[in-house]
BANU-778234 format. One record per residue (C-alpha): residue number from 1; chain; x, y, z. Coordinates in nm, 3 decimals, m for minus. Each point is the difference from the previous one (the first is absolute). Layout:
<nuros>
+-----+---+---------+---------+---------+
|   k | c |    east |   north |      up |
+-----+---+---------+---------+---------+
| NUM | A |       X |       Y |       Z |
...
+-----+---+---------+---------+---------+
</nuros>
This chain:
<nuros>
+-----+---+---------+---------+---------+
|   k | c |    east |   north |      up |
+-----+---+---------+---------+---------+
|   1 | A |   4.242 |   7.236 |   0.619 |
|   2 | A |   0.222 |  m0.302 |   0.070 |
|   3 | A |   0.024 |  m0.159 |   0.344 |
|   4 | A |   0.279 |  m0.244 |   0.081 |
|   5 | A |   0.038 |  m0.104 |   0.361 |
|   6 | A |   0.204 |  m0.318 |  m0.015 |
|   7 | A |  m0.205 |  m0.157 |  m0.276 |
|   8 | A |  m0.065 |   0.056 |  m0.368 |
|   9 | A |  m0.070 |   0.353 |  m0.118 |
|  10 | A |  m0.375 |   0.052 |  m0.030 |
|  11 | A |  m0.176 |   0.258 |  m0.214 |
|  12 | A |  m0.283 |   0.195 |   0.161 |
|  13 | A |  m0.259 |   0.048 |  m0.275 |
|  14 | A |  m0.145 |   0.347 |   0.053 |
|  15 | A |  m0.149 |   0.075 |  m0.341 |
|  16 | A |  m0.229 |  m0.181 |  m0.242 |
|  17 | A |   0.291 |  m0.057 |  m0.238 |
|  18 | A |   0.205 |  m0.156 |   0.282 |
|  19 | A |  m0.284 |  m0.236 |   0.087 |
|  20 | A |  m0.056 |  m0.090 |  m0.364 |
|  21 | A |   0.370 |  m0.086 |  m0.038 |
|  22 | A |  m0.017 |  m0.214 |   0.314 |
|  23 | A |  m0.304 |  m0.185 |  m0.136 |
|  24 | A |   0.183 |  m0.073 |  m0.323 |
|  25 | A |   0.290 |  m0.141 |   0.201 |
|  26 | A |  m0.240 |  m0.221 |   0.194 |
|  27 | A |  m0.149 |  m0.139 |  m0.321 |
|  28 | A |   0.346 |  m0.082 |  m0.133 |
|  29 | A |   0.087 |  m0.197 |   0.313 |
|  30 | A |  m0.335 |  m0.180 |   0.006 |
|  31 | A |   0.059 |  m0.121 |  m0.356 |
|  32 | A |   0.281 |  m0.224 |   0.132 |
|  33 | A |   0.010 |  m0.270 |   0.264 |
|  34 | A |   0.023 |   0.160 |   0.342 |
|  35 | A |   0.290 |  m0.052 |   0.237 |
|  36 | A |   0.022 |   0.138 |   0.354 |
|  37 | A |   0.211 |   0.289 |  m0.130 |
|  38 | A |  m0.225 |   0.090 |  m0.293 |
|  39 | A |  m0.296 |  m0.017 |   0.238 |
|  40 | A |   0.180 |   0.256 |   0.216 |
|  41 | A |   0.044 |   0.222 |  m0.307 |
|  42 | A |  m0.374 |  m0.012 |  m0.069 |
|  43 | A |  m0.088 |   0.080 |   0.362 |
|  44 | A |   0.231 |   0.301 |   0.012 |
|  45 | A |  m0.159 |   0.144 |  m0.314 |
|  46 | A |  m0.359 |  m0.099 |   0.062 |
|  47 | A |  m0.076 |  m0.017 |   0.374 |
|  48 | A |  m0.265 |   0.258 |   0.089 |
|  49 | A |   0.074 |  m0.034 |   0.370 |
|  50 | A |   0.365 |   0.085 |  m0.070 |
|  51 | A |  m0.106 |   0.302 |  m0.204 |
|  52 | A |  m0.215 |   0.113 |   0.292 |
|  53 | A |   0.303 |  m0.033 |   0.226 |
|  54 | A |   0.203 |   0.211 |  m0.243 |
|  55 | A |  m0.251 |   0.282 |   0.040 |
|  56 | A |   0.129 |   0.039 |   0.356 |
|  57 | A |   0.304 |   0.155 |  m0.166 |
|  58 | A |  m0.221 |   0.249 |  m0.182 |
|  59 | A |  m0.160 |   0.101 |   0.329 |
|  60 | A |   0.339 |   0.041 |   0.171 |
|  61 | A |   0.136 |   0.199 |  m0.294 |
|  62 | A |  m0.300 |   0.233 |   0.019 |
|  63 | A |   0.056 |   0.042 |   0.374 |
|  64 | A |   0.364 |   0.093 |  m0.068 |
|  65 | A |  m0.105 |   0.268 |  m0.250 |
|  66 | A |  m0.262 |   0.134 |   0.239 |
|  67 | A |   0.254 |   0.013 |   0.285 |
|  68 | A |   0.212 |   0.251 |  m0.194 |
|  69 | A |  m0.285 |   0.238 |  m0.081 |
|  70 | A |  m0.101 |   0.308 |   0.198 |
|  71 | A |  m0.350 |  m0.028 |   0.140 |
|  72 | A |  m0.251 |   0.241 |  m0.146 |
|  73 | A |  m0.045 |   0.328 |   0.192 |
|  74 | A |  m0.330 |   0.087 |   0.167 |
|  75 | A |  m0.203 |   0.296 |  m0.126 |
|  76 | A |  m0.241 |   0.171 |   0.239 |
|  77 | A |  m0.256 |   0.264 |  m0.102 |
|  78 | A |  m0.285 |   0.174 |   0.178 |
|  79 | A |  m0.235 |   0.288 |  m0.068 |
|  80 | A |  m0.202 |   0.185 |   0.268 |
|  81 | A |  m0.237 |   0.302 |  m0.003 |
|  82 | A |  m0.039 |   0.237 |   0.295 |
|  83 | A |  m0.347 |   0.090 |   0.138 |
|  84 | A |   0.071 |   0.376 |  m0.002 |
|  85 | A |   0.198 |   0.249 |  m0.205 |
|  86 | A |   0.235 |  m0.025 |  m0.169 |
|  87 | A |  m0.182 |  m0.275 |  m0.191 |
|  88 | A |   0.292 |  m0.134 |  m0.201 |
|  89 | A |   0.087 |  m0.369 |   0.030 |
|  90 | A |   0.279 |  m0.128 |   0.223 |
|  91 | A |   0.194 |  m0.241 |  m0.221 |
|  92 | A |   0.287 |  m0.220 |   0.124 |
|  93 | A |   0.235 |  m0.236 |  m0.185 |
|  94 | A |   0.286 |  m0.215 |   0.130 |
|  95 | A |   0.237 |  m0.252 |  m0.156 |
|  96 | A |   0.191 |  m0.237 |   0.230 |
|  97 | A |   0.214 |  m0.312 |  m0.027 |
|  98 | A |   0.114 |  m0.254 |   0.260 |
|  99 | A |   0.361 |   0.098 |   0.077 |
| 100 | A |   0.076 |  m0.323 |   0.189 |
| 101 | A |  m0.126 |  m0.209 |  m0.288 |
| 102 | A |   0.237 |   0.174 |  m0.241 |
| 103 | A |   0.295 |  m0.047 |   0.235 |
| 104 | A |  m0.069 |  m0.374 |   0.016 |
| 105 | A |   0.025 |  m0.055 |  m0.378 |
| 106 | A |   0.358 |  m0.143 |   0.010 |
| 107 | A |  m0.100 |  m0.239 |   0.278 |
| 108 | A |  m0.318 |  m0.104 |  m0.181 |
| 109 | A |   0.197 |  m0.072 |  m0.317 |
| 110 | A |   0.249 |  m0.210 |   0.195 |
| 111 | A |  m0.278 |  m0.204 |   0.160 |
| 112 | A |  m0.188 |  m0.043 |  m0.330 |
| 113 | A |   0.323 |  m0.109 |  m0.171 |
| 114 | A |   0.059 |  m0.263 |   0.267 |
| 115 | A |  m0.360 |  m0.119 |  m0.036 |
| 116 | A |   0.045 |  m0.029 |  m0.377 |
| 117 | A |   0.316 |  m0.203 |   0.054 |
| 118 | A |  m0.186 |  m0.230 |   0.239 |
| 119 | A |  m0.285 |  m0.036 |  m0.251 |
| 120 | A |   0.246 |  m0.097 |  m0.274 |
| 121 | A |   0.145 |  m0.268 |   0.226 |
| 122 | A |  m0.344 |  m0.135 |   0.086 |
| 123 | A |  m0.098 |  m0.015 |  m0.367 |
| 124 | A |   0.326 |  m0.172 |  m0.093 |
| 125 | A |  m0.059 |  m0.255 |   0.277 |
| 126 | A |  m0.352 |  m0.055 |  m0.134 |
| 127 | A |   0.158 |  m0.080 |  m0.340 |
| 128 | A |   0.226 |  m0.260 |   0.163 |
| 129 | A |  m0.295 |  m0.147 |   0.192 |
| 130 | A |  m0.201 |  m0.034 |  m0.321 |
| 131 | A |   0.294 |  m0.168 |  m0.174 |
| 132 | A |   0.022 |  m0.254 |   0.283 |
| 133 | A |  m0.373 |  m0.075 |  m0.004 |
| 134 | A |  m0.003 |  m0.048 |  m0.377 |
| 135 | A |   0.301 |  m0.232 |   0.003 |
| 136 | A |  m0.144 |  m0.210 |   0.283 |
| 137 | A |  m0.332 |  m0.031 |  m0.185 |
| 138 | A |   0.182 |  m0.093 |  m0.324 |
| 139 | A |   0.218 |  m0.263 |   0.166 |
| 140 | A |  m0.306 |  m0.145 |   0.173 |
| 141 | A |  m0.183 |  m0.030 |  m0.331 |
| 142 | A |   0.303 |  m0.144 |  m0.181 |
| 143 | A |   0.048 |  m0.266 |   0.266 |
| 144 | A |  m0.370 |  m0.088 |  m0.005 |
| 145 | A |   0.006 |  m0.043 |  m0.377 |
| 146 | A |   0.317 |  m0.207 |   0.022 |
| 147 | A |  m0.154 |  m0.216 |   0.269 |
| 148 | A |  m0.313 |  m0.047 |  m0.209 |
| 149 | A |   0.199 |  m0.154 |  m0.283 |
| 150 | A |   0.147 |  m0.251 |   0.248 |
| 151 | A |  m0.341 |  m0.061 |   0.150 |
| 152 | A |  m0.144 |  m0.075 |  m0.344 |
| 153 | A |   0.257 |  m0.279 |  m0.038 |
| 154 | A |  m0.113 |  m0.142 |   0.336 |
| 155 | A |  m0.365 |   0.018 |  m0.109 |
| 156 | A |   0.081 |  m0.186 |  m0.322 |
| 157 | A |   0.186 |  m0.269 |   0.193 |
| 158 | A |  m0.291 |  m0.045 |   0.241 |
| 159 | A |  m0.246 |  m0.017 |  m0.290 |
| 160 | A |   0.209 |  m0.279 |  m0.154 |
| 161 | A |   0.000 |  m0.185 |   0.330 |
| 162 | A |  m0.377 |   0.039 |   0.035 |
| 163 | A |  m0.059 |  m0.126 |  m0.357 |
| 164 | A |   0.228 |  m0.296 |   0.062 |
| 165 | A |  m0.179 |  m0.076 |   0.325 |
| 166 | A |  m0.337 |   0.008 |  m0.176 |
| 167 | A |   0.122 |  m0.250 |  m0.260 |
| 168 | A |   0.144 |  m0.226 |   0.269 |
| 169 | A |  m0.322 |   0.018 |   0.198 |
| 170 | A |  m0.204 |  m0.086 |  m0.309 |
| 171 | A |   0.230 |  m0.299 |  m0.054 |
| 172 | A |  m0.043 |  m0.108 |   0.361 |
| 173 | A |   0.364 |   0.057 |   0.095 |
| 174 | A |  m0.061 |   0.256 |   0.280 |
| 175 | A |  m0.285 |   0.055 |   0.241 |
| 176 | A |  m0.234 |   0.297 |   0.031 |
| 177 | A |   0.201 |   0.156 |   0.287 |
| 178 | A |   0.319 |   0.011 |  m0.208 |
| 179 | A |  m0.194 |   0.154 |  m0.289 |
| 180 | A |  m0.153 |   0.268 |   0.224 |
| 181 | A |   0.342 |   0.090 |   0.145 |
| 182 | A |   0.149 |   0.049 |  m0.349 |
| 183 | A |  m0.299 |   0.204 |  m0.114 |
| 184 | A |  m0.007 |   0.228 |   0.302 |
| 185 | A |   0.370 |   0.078 |  m0.047 |
| 186 | A |  m0.074 |   0.113 |  m0.355 |
| 187 | A |  m0.301 |   0.201 |   0.111 |
| 188 | A |   0.199 |   0.177 |   0.274 |
| 189 | A |   0.271 |   0.088 |  m0.253 |
| 190 | A |  m0.264 |   0.155 |  m0.228 |
| 191 | A |  m0.139 |   0.197 |   0.295 |
| 192 | A |   0.344 |   0.137 |   0.083 |
| 193 | A |   0.044 |   0.099 |  m0.365 |
| 194 | A |  m0.329 |   0.191 |   0.010 |
| 195 | A |   0.105 |   0.178 |   0.318 |
| 196 | A |   0.333 |   0.091 |  m0.155 |
| 197 | A |  m0.174 |   0.141 |  m0.310 |
| 198 | A |  m0.224 |   0.212 |   0.223 |
| 199 | A |   0.301 |   0.125 |   0.195 |
| 200 | A |   0.182 |   0.089 |  m0.323 |
| 201 | A |  m0.296 |   0.217 |  m0.100 |
| 202 | A |   0.005 |   0.166 |   0.342 |
| 203 | A |   0.376 |   0.060 |  m0.032 |
| 204 | A |  m0.051 |   0.154 |  m0.345 |
| 205 | A |  m0.261 |   0.239 |   0.134 |
| 206 | A |   0.227 |   0.100 |   0.288 |
| 207 | A |   0.269 |   0.086 |  m0.256 |
| 208 | A |  m0.254 |   0.182 |  m0.220 |
| 209 | A |  m0.089 |   0.226 |   0.291 |
| 210 | A |   0.363 |   0.085 |   0.065 |
| 211 | A |   0.061 |   0.069 |  m0.369 |
| 212 | A |  m0.314 |   0.211 |  m0.036 |
| 213 | A |  m0.135 |  m0.216 |  m0.284 |
| 214 | A |  m0.360 |  m0.058 |  m0.102 |
| 215 | A |  m0.207 |  m0.122 |  m0.294 |
| 216 | A |   0.194 |  m0.149 |  m0.290 |
| 217 | A |   0.327 |   0.107 |   0.165 |
| 218 | A |  m0.034 |  m0.300 |   0.233 |
| 219 | A |   0.054 |  m0.254 |  m0.281 |
| 220 | A |   0.376 |  m0.011 |   0.056 |
| 221 | A |   0.216 |  m0.309 |   0.031 |
| 222 | A |   0.264 |  m0.070 |   0.262 |
| 223 | A |   0.329 |  m0.177 |  m0.069 |
| 224 | A |   0.003 |  m0.368 |   0.083 |
| 225 | A |   0.256 |  m0.054 |   0.273 |
| 226 | A |   0.182 |   0.193 |   0.270 |
| 227 | A |   0.375 |   0.058 |  m0.018 |
| 228 | A |   0.212 |  m0.228 |   0.212 |
| 229 | A |   0.220 |   0.105 |   0.292 |
| 230 | A |   0.309 |   0.218 |  m0.059 |
| 231 | A |   0.352 |  m0.137 |   0.030 |
| 232 | A |   0.056 |   0.155 |   0.341 |
| 233 | A |  m0.159 |   0.250 |   0.231 |
| 234 | A |   0.125 |   0.360 |   0.020 |
| 235 | A |   0.155 |   0.106 |   0.333 |
| 236 | A |  m0.267 |  m0.028 |   0.267 |
| 237 | A |   0.179 |   0.164 |   0.294 |
| 238 | A |  m0.076 |   0.342 |   0.154 |
| 239 | A |  m0.333 |  m0.002 |  m0.180 |
| 240 | A |  m0.185 |   0.182 |   0.278 |
| 241 | A |   0.245 |   0.290 |  m0.010 |
| 242 | A |  m0.029 |   0.006 |  m0.377 |
| 243 | A |  m0.379 |   0.014 |   0.022 |
| 244 | A |   0.011 |   0.289 |   0.248 |
| 245 | A |   0.223 |   0.196 |  m0.238 |
| 246 | A |  m0.206 |  m0.080 |  m0.313 |
| 247 | A |  m0.366 |  m0.010 |   0.102 |
| 248 | A |  m0.171 |   0.305 |  m0.141 |
| 249 | A |  m0.306 |  m0.023 |   0.222 |
| 250 | A |   0.230 |  m0.003 |   0.305 |
| 251 | A |   0.179 |   0.309 |  m0.133 |
| 252 | A |  m0.338 |   0.168 |  m0.049 |
| 253 | A |  m0.101 |  m0.089 |   0.356 |
| 254 | A |   0.328 |   0.145 |   0.128 |
| 255 | A |  m0.072 |   0.322 |  m0.190 |
| 256 | A |  m0.342 |   0.018 |   0.166 |
| 257 | A |   0.166 |  m0.031 |   0.341 |
| 258 | A |   0.235 |   0.287 |  m0.086 |
| 259 | A |  m0.289 |   0.216 |  m0.122 |
| 260 | A |  m0.206 |  m0.074 |   0.310 |
| 261 | A |   0.298 |   0.084 |   0.222 |
| 262 | A |   0.059 |   0.329 |  m0.183 |
| 263 | A |  m0.367 |   0.098 |   0.028 |
| 264 | A |  m0.004 |  m0.082 |   0.372 |
| 265 | A |   0.323 |   0.194 |   0.070 |
| 266 | A |  m0.119 |   0.303 |  m0.198 |
| 267 | A |  m0.333 |   0.014 |   0.181 |
| 268 | A |   0.171 |  m0.035 |   0.338 |
| 269 | A |   0.223 |   0.299 |  m0.076 |
| 270 | A |  m0.272 |   0.223 |  m0.149 |
| 271 | A |  m0.316 |  m0.090 |   0.188 |
| 272 | A |   0.001 |   0.326 |   0.202 |
| 273 | A |   0.049 |   0.220 |  m0.304 |
| 274 | A |  m0.304 |   0.170 |  m0.158 |
| 275 | A |  m0.211 |  m0.242 |  m0.190 |
| 276 | A |  m0.045 |   0.240 |  m0.292 |
| 277 | A |   0.155 |   0.333 |  m0.099 |
| 278 | A |  m0.178 |   0.177 |  m0.285 |
| 279 | A |   0.178 |   0.307 |  m0.136 |
| 280 | A |  m0.142 |   0.235 |  m0.261 |
| 281 | A |  m0.136 |   0.344 |  m0.076 |
| 282 | A |  m0.334 |   0.161 |   0.090 |
| 283 | A |  m0.167 |   0.309 |  m0.146 |
| 284 | A |  m0.324 |   0.165 |   0.106 |
| 285 | A |  m0.200 |   0.287 |  m0.155 |
| 286 | A |  m0.199 |   0.193 |   0.262 |
| 287 | A |  m0.347 |   0.153 |  m0.065 |
| 288 | A |   0.153 |   0.349 |  m0.012 |
| 289 | A |   0.216 |  m0.108 |  m0.295 |
| 290 | A |   0.328 |  m0.030 |   0.190 |
| 291 | A |   0.206 |  m0.320 |  m0.032 |
| 292 | A |   0.221 |  m0.184 |   0.249 |
| 293 | A |   0.251 |  m0.261 |  m0.116 |
| 294 | A |   0.257 |  m0.206 |   0.185 |
| 295 | A |   0.140 |  m0.343 |   0.078 |
| 296 | A |  m0.211 |  m0.269 |   0.164 |
| 297 | A |   0.120 |  m0.277 |   0.230 |
| 298 | A |  m0.210 |  m0.286 |   0.133 |
| 299 | A |   0.153 |  m0.237 |   0.255 |
| 300 | A |  m0.159 |  m0.320 |   0.131 |
| 301 | A |   0.086 |  m0.003 |   0.372 |
| 302 | A |   0.074 |  m0.344 |   0.156 |
| 303 | A |  m0.217 |   0.056 |   0.306 |
| 304 | A |  m0.247 |  m0.284 |   0.008 |
| 305 | A |   0.173 |  m0.243 |  m0.234 |
| 306 | A |   0.373 |  m0.028 |   0.061 |
| 307 | A |   0.049 |  m0.301 |  m0.220 |
| 308 | A |  m0.058 |  m0.270 |   0.262 |
| 309 | A |  m0.237 |  m0.204 |  m0.217 |
| 310 | A |   0.219 |   0.040 |  m0.308 |
| 311 | A |   0.307 |  m0.108 |   0.199 |
| 312 | A |  m0.188 |  m0.310 |   0.119 |
| 313 | A |  m0.109 |  m0.082 |  m0.356 |
| 314 | A |   0.349 |   0.047 |  m0.144 |
| 315 | A |   0.148 |  m0.208 |   0.283 |
| 316 | A |  m0.243 |  m0.282 |  m0.075 |
| 317 | A |   0.084 |   0.020 |  m0.371 |
| 318 | A |   0.372 |  m0.017 |   0.080 |
| 319 | A |  m0.043 |  m0.305 |   0.220 |
| 320 | A |  m0.219 |  m0.165 |  m0.260 |
| 321 | A |   0.259 |   0.064 |  m0.273 |
| 322 | A |   0.274 |  m0.144 |   0.221 |
| 323 | A |  m0.208 |  m0.309 |   0.081 |
| 324 | A |  m0.080 |  m0.056 |  m0.368 |
| 325 | A |   0.368 |   0.026 |  m0.090 |
| 326 | A |   0.109 |  m0.241 |   0.273 |
| 327 | A |  m0.279 |  m0.248 |  m0.077 |
| 328 | A |   0.084 |   0.004 |  m0.370 |
| 329 | A |   0.370 |  m0.047 |   0.075 |
| 330 | A |  m0.073 |  m0.307 |   0.214 |
| 331 | A |  m0.242 |  m0.135 |  m0.262 |
| 332 | A |   0.261 |   0.038 |  m0.273 |
| 333 | A |   0.254 |  m0.197 |   0.201 |
| 334 | A |  m0.250 |  m0.280 |   0.055 |
| 335 | A |  m0.100 |  m0.002 |  m0.368 |
| 336 | A |   0.365 |  m0.027 |  m0.107 |
| 337 | A |   0.073 |  m0.289 |   0.236 |
| 338 | A |  m0.319 |  m0.184 |  m0.094 |
| 339 | A |   0.059 |   0.033 |  m0.375 |
| 340 | A |   0.368 |  m0.095 |   0.029 |
| 341 | A |  m0.083 |  m0.314 |   0.200 |
| 342 | A |  m0.279 |  m0.092 |  m0.243 |
| 343 | A |   0.238 |   0.049 |  m0.292 |
| 344 | A |   0.263 |  m0.232 |   0.146 |
| 345 | A |  m0.259 |  m0.258 |   0.108 |
| 346 | A |  m0.161 |  m0.012 |  m0.345 |
| 347 | A |   0.339 |  m0.032 |  m0.165 |
| 348 | A |   0.092 |  m0.289 |   0.230 |
| 349 | A |  m0.330 |  m0.171 |  m0.076 |
| 350 | A |   0.040 |   0.041 |  m0.376 |
| 351 | A |   0.358 |  m0.132 |   0.017 |
| 352 | A |  m0.118 |  m0.298 |   0.205 |
| 353 | A |  m0.267 |  m0.082 |  m0.258 |
| 354 | A |   0.254 |   0.021 |  m0.283 |
| 355 | A |   0.287 |  m0.182 |   0.164 |
| 356 | A |  m0.176 |  m0.257 |   0.217 |
| 357 | A |  m0.373 |  m0.052 |  m0.027 |
| 358 | A |  m0.065 |   0.032 |  m0.373 |
| 359 | A |   0.298 |  m0.222 |  m0.102 |
| 360 | A |  m0.128 |  m0.259 |   0.248 |
| 361 | A |  m0.351 |   0.017 |  m0.143 |
| 362 | A |   0.136 |  m0.028 |  m0.354 |
| 363 | A |   0.200 |  m0.305 |   0.106 |
| 364 | A |  m0.310 |  m0.158 |   0.151 |
| 365 | A |  m0.195 |   0.057 |  m0.321 |
| 366 | A |   0.284 |  m0.146 |  m0.207 |
| 367 | A |   0.036 |  m0.308 |   0.222 |
| 368 | A |  m0.375 |  m0.049 |   0.016 |
| 369 | A |  m0.014 |   0.011 |  m0.380 |
| 370 | A |   0.275 |  m0.263 |  m0.022 |
| 371 | A |  m0.189 |  m0.220 |   0.244 |
| 372 | A |  m0.323 |   0.061 |  m0.192 |
| 373 | A |   0.166 |  m0.110 |  m0.323 |
| 374 | A |   0.119 |  m0.310 |   0.184 |
| 375 | A |  m0.360 |  m0.054 |   0.117 |
| 376 | A |   0.105 |   0.047 |   0.364 |
| 377 | A |  m0.202 |   0.321 |   0.051 |
| 378 | A |  m0.351 |   0.071 |  m0.116 |
| 379 | A |  m0.135 |   0.301 |  m0.188 |
| 380 | A |  m0.140 |   0.164 |   0.310 |
| 381 | A |   0.337 |  m0.005 |   0.173 |
| 382 | A |   0.162 |   0.162 |  m0.304 |
| 383 | A |  m0.269 |   0.269 |  m0.017 |
| 384 | A |   0.031 |   0.062 |   0.373 |
| 385 | A |   0.378 |   0.046 |  m0.030 |
| 386 | A |  m0.055 |   0.247 |  m0.283 |
| 387 | A |  m0.266 |   0.188 |   0.197 |
| 388 | A |   0.233 |   0.030 |   0.300 |
| 389 | A |   0.269 |   0.136 |  m0.230 |
| 390 | A |  m0.246 |   0.263 |  m0.122 |
| 391 | A |  m0.083 |   0.094 |   0.359 |
| 392 | A |   0.371 |   0.051 |   0.071 |
| 393 | A |   0.019 |   0.219 |  m0.310 |
| 394 | A |  m0.290 |   0.201 |   0.139 |
| 395 | A |   0.193 |   0.056 |   0.322 |
| 396 | A |   0.300 |   0.117 |  m0.202 |
| 397 | A |  m0.216 |   0.251 |  m0.188 |
| 398 | A |  m0.137 |   0.136 |   0.326 |
| 399 | A |   0.351 |   0.034 |   0.145 |
| 400 | A |   0.117 |   0.196 |  m0.305 |
| 401 | A |  m0.310 |   0.221 |   0.020 |
| 402 | A |   0.064 |   0.062 |   0.371 |
| 403 | A |   0.359 |   0.094 |  m0.080 |
| 404 | A |  m0.091 |   0.267 |  m0.255 |
| 405 | A |  m0.278 |   0.139 |   0.218 |
| 406 | A |   0.239 |   0.020 |   0.296 |
| 407 | A |   0.256 |   0.172 |  m0.223 |
| 408 | A |  m0.258 |   0.259 |  m0.106 |
| 409 | A |  m0.104 |   0.054 |   0.361 |
| 410 | A |   0.363 |   0.042 |   0.103 |
| 411 | A |   0.057 |   0.258 |  m0.273 |
| 412 | A |  m0.312 |   0.183 |   0.114 |
| 413 | A |   0.113 |  m0.008 |   0.363 |
| 414 | A |   0.342 |   0.133 |  m0.101 |
| 415 | A |  m0.146 |   0.277 |  m0.214 |
| 416 | A |   0.222 |  m0.105 |  m0.290 |
| 417 | A |   0.093 |  m0.296 |  m0.216 |
| 418 | A |   0.246 |  m0.280 |   0.060 |
| 419 | A |   0.269 |  m0.102 |  m0.247 |
| 420 | A |  m0.133 |  m0.132 |  m0.335 |
| 421 | A |  m0.078 |  m0.370 |   0.009 |
| 422 | A |   0.146 |  m0.240 |  m0.257 |
| 423 | A |  m0.152 |  m0.343 |  m0.049 |
| 424 | A |   0.214 |  m0.304 |   0.070 |
| 425 | A |  m0.198 |  m0.218 |  m0.243 |
| 426 | A |   0.040 |   0.015 |  m0.374 |
| 427 | A |  m0.328 |   0.039 |  m0.182 |
| 428 | A |  m0.179 |   0.157 |   0.295 |
| 429 | A |  m0.048 |   0.376 |  m0.041 |
| 430 | A |   0.182 |   0.219 |   0.247 |
| 431 | A |  m0.132 |   0.315 |   0.160 |
| 432 | A |   0.060 |   0.304 |  m0.221 |
+-----+---+---------+---------+---------+
</nuros>
């Protein structure tokens, strides 16, 4: 079975051969460097939690089949012996079926079909949610790896400064305080590198969990750098209305409201009707050998229970379904606005780094180098200028990461993708 729902078509592996084919596909993707999109492909084929969610469809499909079937009839039999002549047994048989239950088959099928449709929407939304979580985890890991390479350059620069300070101290050119300050800067840089390495491992494990990987499958490699920002943003107006029309979980919640309303209305109209109506045939053989046969009717009279408790329960379920729908609708609107604002803010920050801060830092490094060559700046000042440039580059990486995460969150909030992004920088991979 294939489920779409605003995202990529996803195969539901129901047989051993399906699961074996999915595992082969996972191995093929793991043999290459992972990107956010290939990581999504692995998760969709290999996530056990997603497979468990898919089984909700199997349950709903079974309910739909059961809703169209006649319930089994009830067979009654008894045998009695009189205490005086004639001594023959009194034997009775009856076969009855619930007439009301049979009349409700079309309604049951309609309700079960609507529940299956709601289940399909919920499963499709779960697919989109998994895609978003995987992409966010992948972008987080990519940015951390990219930052680590910049941090390594800072560590190397601080090590050079510490070595130079040690030689100057040994020659008597600086005092012990200056030496300690240079050394502690190098030591702090090493500590930050260790923390970053530990966080990278934690990020890898978070992605492993989402991809459903274990053992030797976790020895994959991630691509080096994130893609840069696209040329321009897709239209970002009327996004809340778009989300309301696209979100599959909201559509499923709306279906639940309709089902709850139908159940409440039906019970209100039928609560004084007989609770059960069993119709069938009964035959009895008397001790004297004669037989009596005829129709049998059993009616459950609504005397003590006239549906008050059931009406109260159905009313509560209707109100709960309405509250869930309204709460989800408000939450979706907030999610869309939050992600849109984060997207624009991250883009502005990345543009500011590229157009203002980083060029200024590069100019400072260049001018400091010229002054160093003219013996007007010392080595520490040159290394400091380079370190500050690296810190600005770190901020740029974080802004780009925040942009892609906000874009993923916006797509998730909308229940569908935005326009394809094309990189504005040559040599930097664009989003597929």
